N, CA, C and O of each residue as an XYZ file, in Angstrom:
244
protein
N      -3.487    -11.380    -32.651
C      -2.207    -11.564    -32.171
C      -1.843    -10.683    -31.009
O      -2.223     -9.514    -30.953
N      -1.065    -11.280    -30.034
C      -0.778    -10.508    -28.773
C       0.336     -9.521    -29.075
O       1.190     -9.680    -29.947
N       0.234     -8.522    -28.286
C       1.305     -7.493    -28.260
C       2.661     -7.958    -27.679
O       2.749     -8.760    -26.749
N       3.554     -7.469    -28.214
C       4.865     -7.855    -27.688
C       5.186     -7.004    -26.456
O       4.810     -5.833    -26.411
N       5.914     -7.600    -25.396
C       6.331     -6.737    -24.352
C       7.308     -5.673    -24.590
O       8.220     -5.921    -25.379
N       7.256     -4.572    -24.051
C       8.265     -3.540    -24.275
C       9.641     -4.005    -23.908
O       9.788     -4.623    -22.854
N      10.699     -3.749    -24.720
C      12.086     -3.989    -24.360
C      12.550     -3.260    -23.225
O      12.405     -2.038    -23.195
N      13.142     -3.934    -22.205
C      13.679     -3.281    -20.972
C      15.095     -2.851    -21.314
O      15.804     -3.418    -22.145
N      15.449     -1.746    -20.560
C      16.885     -1.265    -20.567
C      17.732     -2.181    -19.769
O      17.307     -2.753    -18.766
N      18.901     -2.311    -20.213
C      19.952     -3.191    -19.529
C      20.479     -2.382    -18.329
O      20.735     -1.181    -18.422
N      20.626     -3.089    -17.207
C      21.207     -2.338    -16.039
C      22.720     -2.311    -16.207
O      23.343     -3.307    -16.575
N      23.308     -1.113    -15.921
C      24.685     -0.863    -16.108
C      25.500     -1.802    -15.098
O      25.016     -2.120    -14.012
N      26.650     -2.189    -15.482
C      27.507     -3.060    -14.601
C      27.959     -2.265    -13.327
O      28.140     -2.801    -12.234
N      28.108     -1.028    -13.565
C      28.585     -0.230    -12.335
C      27.527     -0.132    -11.281
O      27.806     -0.027    -10.087
N      26.188     -0.173    -11.795
C      25.114     -0.001    -10.856
C      24.907     -1.325     -9.982
O      24.538     -1.307     -8.807
N      25.202     -2.501    -10.737
C      25.097     -3.829    -10.030
C      26.269     -3.985     -8.912
O      26.089     -4.514     -7.815
N      27.436     -3.466     -9.347
C      28.598     -3.464     -8.469
C      28.243     -2.559     -7.285
O      28.466     -2.961     -6.143
N      27.736     -1.431     -7.490
C      27.447     -0.474     -6.365
C      26.492     -1.096     -5.402
O      26.623     -0.975     -4.184
N      25.473     -1.802     -6.006
C      24.481     -2.432     -5.135
C      25.090     -3.527     -4.345
O      24.771     -3.647     -3.162
N      25.927     -4.325     -4.885
C      26.629     -5.333     -4.152
C      27.544     -4.663     -2.943
O      27.511     -5.044     -1.772
N      28.249     -3.742     -3.386
C      29.026     -3.117     -2.321
C      28.246     -2.552     -1.141
O      28.668     -2.591      0.015
N      27.058     -2.014     -1.517
C      26.138     -1.614     -0.263
C      25.814     -2.735      0.636
O      25.833     -2.698      1.867
N      25.506     -3.759     -0.134
C      25.083     -5.211      0.608
C      26.176     -5.692      1.439
O      25.970     -6.070      2.592
N      27.460     -5.693      0.846
C      28.576     -6.049      1.613
C      28.887     -5.170      2.858
O      29.229     -5.681      3.924
N      28.762     -3.897      2.692
C      28.848     -2.904      3.852
C      27.856     -3.209      4.959
O      28.195     -3.193      6.142
N      26.594     -3.493      4.546
C      25.643     -3.844      5.544
C      25.889     -5.189      6.181
O      25.591     -5.316      7.368
N      26.388     -6.178      5.535
C      26.691     -7.402      6.110
C      27.929     -7.325      7.133
O      27.985     -7.925      8.207
N      28.894     -6.488      6.606
C      30.148     -6.317      7.564
C      29.785     -5.539      8.880
O      30.279     -5.809      9.975
N      28.869     -4.544      8.653
C      28.467     -3.777      9.897
C      27.563     -4.688     10.722
O      27.581     -4.570     11.947
N      26.779     -5.582     10.139
C      26.022     -6.427     11.059
C      26.889     -7.419     11.793
O      26.683     -7.650     12.985
N      27.814     -7.990     11.142
C      28.686     -8.957     11.687
C      29.555     -8.380     12.793
O      29.774     -8.998     13.835
N      30.068     -7.106     12.514
C      30.932     -6.514     13.600
C      30.069     -6.053     14.820
O      30.556     -6.067     15.950
N      28.886     -5.676     14.606
C      28.003     -5.307     15.591
C      27.572     -6.536     16.407
O      27.361     -6.391     17.611
N      27.442     -7.629     15.878
C      27.125     -8.972     16.519
C      28.264     -9.319     17.315
O      28.070     -9.725     18.461
N      29.466     -9.210     16.846
C      30.711     -9.656     17.574
C      30.873     -8.704     18.853
O      31.263     -9.144     19.934
N      30.561     -7.445     18.650
C      30.731     -6.459     19.850
C      29.609     -6.602     20.898
O      29.740     -6.153     22.036
N      28.521     -7.232     20.481
C      27.420     -7.409     21.413
C      27.802     -8.225     22.701
O      28.566     -9.190     22.661
N      27.223     -7.772     23.815
C      27.391     -8.594     25.018
C      26.840     -9.803     24.956
O      27.249    -10.647     25.753
N      25.935    -10.107     24.129
C      25.229    -11.467     23.959
C      25.889    -12.279     22.882
O      25.320    -13.289     22.467
N      27.089    -11.894     22.389
C      27.717    -12.550     21.389
C      28.369    -13.907     21.800
O      28.476    -14.858     21.025
N      28.793    -13.904     23.092
C      29.594    -15.174     23.658
C      28.648    -16.275     23.627
O      27.470    -16.058     23.909
N      29.076    -17.502     23.292
C      28.285    -18.616     23.490
C      28.035    -18.946     25.088
O      28.918    -18.841     25.940
N      26.871    -19.305     25.310
C      26.570    -19.505     26.788
C      27.090    -20.872     27.277
O      27.073    -21.886     26.580
N      27.535    -20.805     28.487
C      28.094    -22.063     29.082
C      26.964    -23.005     29.321
O      25.930    -22.506     29.766
N      26.997    -24.264     29.100
C      25.978    -25.274     29.315
C      25.716    -25.309     30.869
O      26.682    -25.279     31.632
N      24.488    -25.371     31.330
C      24.132    -25.491     32.683
C      24.048    -26.867     33.137
O      23.364    -27.650     32.477
N      24.682    -27.283     34.225
C      24.488    -28.708     34.765
C      24.654    -29.855     33.797
O      23.932    -30.852     33.803
N      25.717    -29.630     32.915
C      26.075    -30.594     32.013
C      26.440    -31.942     32.632
O      26.084    -33.002     32.117
N      27.165    -31.868     33.760
C      27.668    -33.223     34.457
C      26.420    -33.964     34.967
O      26.367    -35.188     34.846
N      25.373    -33.247     35.554
C      24.319    -33.879     36.046
C      23.517    -34.561     34.956
O      22.995    -35.654     35.175
N      23.402    -33.935     33.766
C      22.779    -34.576     32.628
C      23.350    -35.787     32.170
O      22.658    -36.757     31.859
N      24.778    -35.765     32.108
C      25.479    -36.859     31.712
C      25.284    -38.180     32.562
O      25.201    -39.308     32.076
N      25.223    -37.864     33.903
C      25.107    -38.944     34.926
C      23.576    -39.570     34.729
O      23.343    -40.776     34.812
N      22.717    -38.701     34.495
C      21.310    -39.081     34.266
C      21.201    -40.026     33.153
O      20.491    -41.022     33.290
N      21.820    -39.815     32.091
C      21.793    -40.610     30.827
C      22.307    -42.041     30.955
O      21.855    -42.938     30.243
N      23.289    -42.253     31.902
C      23.950    -43.496     32.167
C      22.961    -44.536     32.661
O      22.346    -44.313     33.704
N      22.784    -45.565     32.036
C      21.752    -46.547     32.587
C      22.441    -47.850     33.086
O      21.958    -48.533     33.990
N      23.531    -48.134     32.480
C      24.236    -49.341     32.880
C      25.705    -49.074     33.180
O      26.319    -48.336     32.410
N      26.304    -49.592     34.198
C      27.758    -49.528     34.472
C      28.353    -50.778     34.269
O      27.973    -51.775     34.882
N      29.453    -50.793     33.274
C      30.045    -51.971     32.859
C      31.333    -52.120     33.814
O      32.091    -51.170     34.008
N      31.506    -53.305     34.356
C      32.641    -53.567     35.386
C      33.825    -54.073     34.556
O      34.885    -54.368     35.108
């Protein structure tokens, strides 16, 4: 007959909440750093008008 696994101790609720709080702090810091980054702004599309003209194949009158 196989041995039973040893019973594990339950994790305290406070420890789980503390872990989640640390995770939230990291996420908040990451997002604020990303917002303040000089690379955060969305790049303007280059030559968008030229590409639109290129895709037109037929002009309806």
